[in-house]
Every structure is written in C-alpha cells, then in structure tokens.
C-alpha positions as CSV (number, residue, x, y, z in Angstrom):
1,M,134.4,81.5,97.9
2,K,134.3,78.4,100.0
3,E,130.5,78.1,99.6
4,H,130.2,78.8,95.9
5,G,133.7,78.2,94.5
6,V,133.6,81.1,92.1
7,W,132.2,84.7,91.9
8,L,130.3,85.7,88.9
9,D,129.4,89.3,88.0
10,P,125.7,89.2,87.3
11,E,126.0,92.3,85.1
12,A,128.7,90.8,82.9
13,T,127.9,88.4,80.1
14,P,131.0,86.7,78.7
15,D,131.1,86.6,74.9
16,Y,132.9,83.4,74.1
17,Q,134.1,82.5,70.6
18,I,133.7,86.0,69.4
19,Y,136.0,85.2,66.5
20,Q,133.3,83.1,64.9
21,K,131.1,86.2,64.6
22,G,133.6,88.8,63.5
23,G,136.6,86.8,62.4
24,F,140.2,87.6,63.0
25,E,142.0,90.8,62.1
26,T,143.6,89.3,59.0
27,P,143.0,90.1,55.3
28,S,140.8,86.9,55.0
29,G,139.2,87.3,58.4
30,R,140.4,83.8,59.2
31,F,143.3,82.3,61.1
32,E,146.1,82.5,58.5
33,I,148.9,79.9,58.6
34,D,150.4,81.2,55.3
35,S,151.0,84.8,56.1
36,E,150.8,87.4,53.3
37,G,152.2,90.0,55.8
38,L,155.4,87.9,56.2
39,K,155.7,87.5,52.5
40,R,155.8,91.3,52.1
41,L,158.6,91.4,54.5
42,N,160.5,88.7,52.5
43,A,160.3,86.4,55.5
44,P,159.0,82.8,55.3
45,S,155.3,82.9,55.2
46,L,154.9,79.4,56.7
47,P,156.3,78.3,60.1
48,V,159.8,77.0,59.4
49,Y,163.0,76.7,61.3
50,E,165.6,79.2,60.3
51,A,168.9,79.5,62.1
52,I,169.4,82.9,63.7
53,P,172.7,84.3,62.4
54,G,173.6,85.8,65.8
55,H,173.4,82.4,67.4
56,R,176.5,81.1,65.6
57,I,178.6,81.0,68.7
58,S,182.3,80.3,69.1
59,R,183.8,78.0,71.7
60,G,183.4,79.7,75.1
61,E,180.4,81.7,74.0
62,F,176.8,81.1,75.1
63,I,173.4,82.5,74.3
64,L,171.8,84.4,77.2
65,T,168.1,84.1,77.6
66,R,165.6,85.3,80.2
67,F,162.6,83.6,81.6
68,D,159.6,84.6,83.8
69,P,159.9,82.9,87.2
70,G,156.1,82.3,87.1
71,I,154.9,84.4,90.0
72,L,157.0,87.5,89.7
73,T,157.6,89.8,86.7
74,H,159.4,93.1,86.2
75,R,156.0,94.8,87.0
76,T,155.5,93.0,90.4
77,G,158.8,93.7,92.1
78,N,157.0,95.6,94.9
79,C,154.6,92.8,95.8
80,K,156.0,91.9,99.2
81,W,154.7,88.3,99.4
82,L,155.7,87.4,95.8
83,S,159.1,89.0,96.4
84,E,159.5,86.9,99.6
85,I,158.9,83.7,97.6
86,V,161.2,84.7,94.6
87,H,164.0,87.0,95.7
88,D,167.1,85.4,94.2
89,S,168.0,85.2,90.5
90,P,170.7,82.7,89.9
91,L,172.2,82.0,86.4
92,W,171.1,78.6,85.1
93,I,174.0,76.7,83.5
94,N,174.0,73.2,82.1
95,V,175.8,70.7,84.4
96,V,178.2,69.6,81.6
97,T,179.1,73.2,80.7
98,A,179.6,74.1,84.4
99,A,182.0,71.1,84.8
100,E,184.0,72.2,81.8
101,L,184.3,75.7,83.3
102,H,185.0,74.4,86.8
103,I,181.9,76.1,88.1
104,K,180.0,74.7,91.1
105,R,176.6,75.4,92.4
106,G,176.5,78.8,94.2
107,D,179.8,80.1,92.6
108,L,179.7,83.7,91.5
109,V,179.9,84.0,87.7
110,K,180.5,87.1,85.6
111,V,178.4,87.2,82.5
112,T,179.8,89.5,79.8
113,S,178.6,90.6,76.4
114,K,180.0,93.3,74.1
115,F,177.4,95.6,75.7
116,G,178.0,95.1,79.4
117,S,178.2,92.6,82.2
118,F,176.6,91.4,85.4
119,V,177.4,88.9,88.2
120,A,175.1,86.1,89.3
121,R,175.3,82.9,91.3
122,A,175.5,79.6,89.4
123,H,172.5,77.2,89.4
124,L,173.4,74.0,87.8
125,T,170.7,72.0,85.9
126,Q,170.3,69.4,83.2
127,G,167.2,71.3,82.1
128,I,169.0,73.8,79.8
129,H,170.9,73.4,76.6
130,P,174.7,73.4,77.0
131,S,175.2,76.4,74.8
132,V,172.6,78.5,76.6
133,V,172.5,80.3,80.0
134,A,169.3,81.7,81.5
135,I,168.3,84.1,84.2
136,A,165.0,85.1,85.7
137,D,163.4,88.4,84.7
138,G,161.9,90.8,87.2
139,L,164.6,91.0,89.9
140,G,167.6,93.3,90.5
141,H,165.7,96.6,90.8
142,W,167.6,99.7,91.9
143,K,164.8,102.3,91.5
144,S,161.4,100.5,91.8
145,G,160.7,100.9,95.5
146,H,161.8,99.5,98.9
147,I,160.4,96.0,98.4
148,A,161.8,95.6,94.9
149,Q,165.1,96.7,96.3
150,A,164.7,94.3,99.3
151,R,165.0,97.0,101.9
152,N,163.1,97.4,105.2
153,F,161.1,100.5,105.7
154,K,158.6,101.9,108.1
155,S,155.0,102.2,107.1
156,R,151.5,101.4,108.3
157,D,152.1,97.9,107.2
158,P,154.3,96.1,109.8
159,D,155.4,93.6,107.1
160,T,157.5,96.3,105.4
161,Q,160.0,96.0,108.3
162,L,160.3,92.3,107.9
163,V,162.2,92.1,104.6
164,W,164.7,89.3,105.6
165,W,166.0,88.5,102.1
166,G,167.9,91.7,101.5
167,E,171.3,90.8,102.9
168,N,172.5,87.5,101.6
169,W,170.7,87.0,98.3
170,L,171.8,88.1,94.9
171,R,169.1,89.7,92.8
172,V,170.3,90.4,89.3
173,N,169.1,92.6,86.4
174,P,170.6,91.2,83.2
175,N,169.7,94.2,81.1
176,A,173.2,95.6,81.6
177,A,174.4,93.0,79.1
178,I,171.4,92.9,76.7
179,P,171.4,95.4,73.8
180,E,168.4,97.3,72.6
181,W,167.7,95.4,69.4
182,S,164.4,94.7,67.7
183,D,163.4,91.5,65.9
184,P,163.4,92.4,62.2
185,V,160.1,90.7,61.5
186,G,158.0,91.0,64.7
187,G,159.5,94.3,65.9
188,G,159.7,93.2,69.5
189,Q,162.8,93.4,71.7
190,A,165.1,90.5,71.0
191,W,165.6,89.3,74.6
192,M,167.0,85.8,73.7
193,D,169.8,86.7,71.3
194,T,172.7,88.0,73.4
195,R,176.0,86.2,73.0
196,V,177.9,86.1,76.2
197,S,181.0,84.6,77.9
198,L,181.2,83.3,81.4
199,M,184.0,83.7,84.0
200,K,184.0,82.2,87.5
201,I,185.0,84.9,90.0
C-alpha cells in the first residue's frame, strides 16, 4: 500500500456510469424529479417542505432524533477498536434549552415518550435546534456480545481482557422510547419523529 497507494483487482473491471446504458428503474428510465409514484400515493410529486403533524410540540416537549457517530453503527458494536473510540452516547441538547431546564454538561437526563424512557448524560451544544434532542445510534447493547456490552472476557485475543470503558461510561439504546412506526410514503421506520420530554435526575 505504501509503494502503490491502492490495490486493484486485475480480474475486476469497474463499470462506471452504468445508468447511461440501462437507465434508472423508473417508468421513463430517467432520473425523475416529478414522481408519478408519489402522485399515486396522494403525496407531493415534487420536492416540497411539508410540516410533519407529529412535530407540533407543546412547551416542554422535544423531537428525539438519532444519528450515526461516523465510525460505529448498530452492526459494528463488537468491533473492539471502534468501540474503544466511541463508547459513550450522551444526549445532545441545545445550550439555551439546557439552561432553561437547569441542565449542565454531564448531568443525567431522563428522556420519556409515551412509549418508554431511557437515561443519558447531557452533552450541551449550539449545533442542534432548541426543540430537538439527539443521541447516537449503535450503542447500549444488552445482547450483542461482550465487546458491544463493554465487558472483559478471555479469548485468544489478549485485547478482549482490556475493555476499560465498561465501568464509568453510559451507553444508551434509545429504542426503548421510539415506537415502531413506518413513514406513510417511503415505508421506512420513522426514527426522527418521537416526541419526548426531559427531566434532570
């Protein structure tokens, strides 16, 4: 790698811009901005902003969203080196919101929806909307293996006995408060729509 910079498989021939040969999987075969499929679902066929009804929040309510911490996902919880880098999942709260709720950095906060609750440490930031709170996805496992659960164990790999982040770090799985609800148009799980309240504990 140092000598050549990259490794290329001599057997593989990349096929770039394949869409120019076969088109897209749309009725016209082209990239469609005005979607006939969305029209059939009585949804706007062009990209427009529509307020999400569930996002009409009352005072003291917030929208809970999740984000990918970049190097760790819910599928990589047993990767020891990635878990060593990202092993804590604080709740991101806007600094103004936190001040109104008398929450300081590192405080424990109970996040409650009508579906359940979880507890996380507060991380204060200006990089989030005052009506939104966010938490990293991919942490807080209770079944996925020793590394995902931040537990030492004996194996042929000596690193598995060096899990130092198990005791004093709070790894949180927010799914306890997120309902199983599908987006009515796209059909995917609606991860960003949960209304929650916060309480410092």
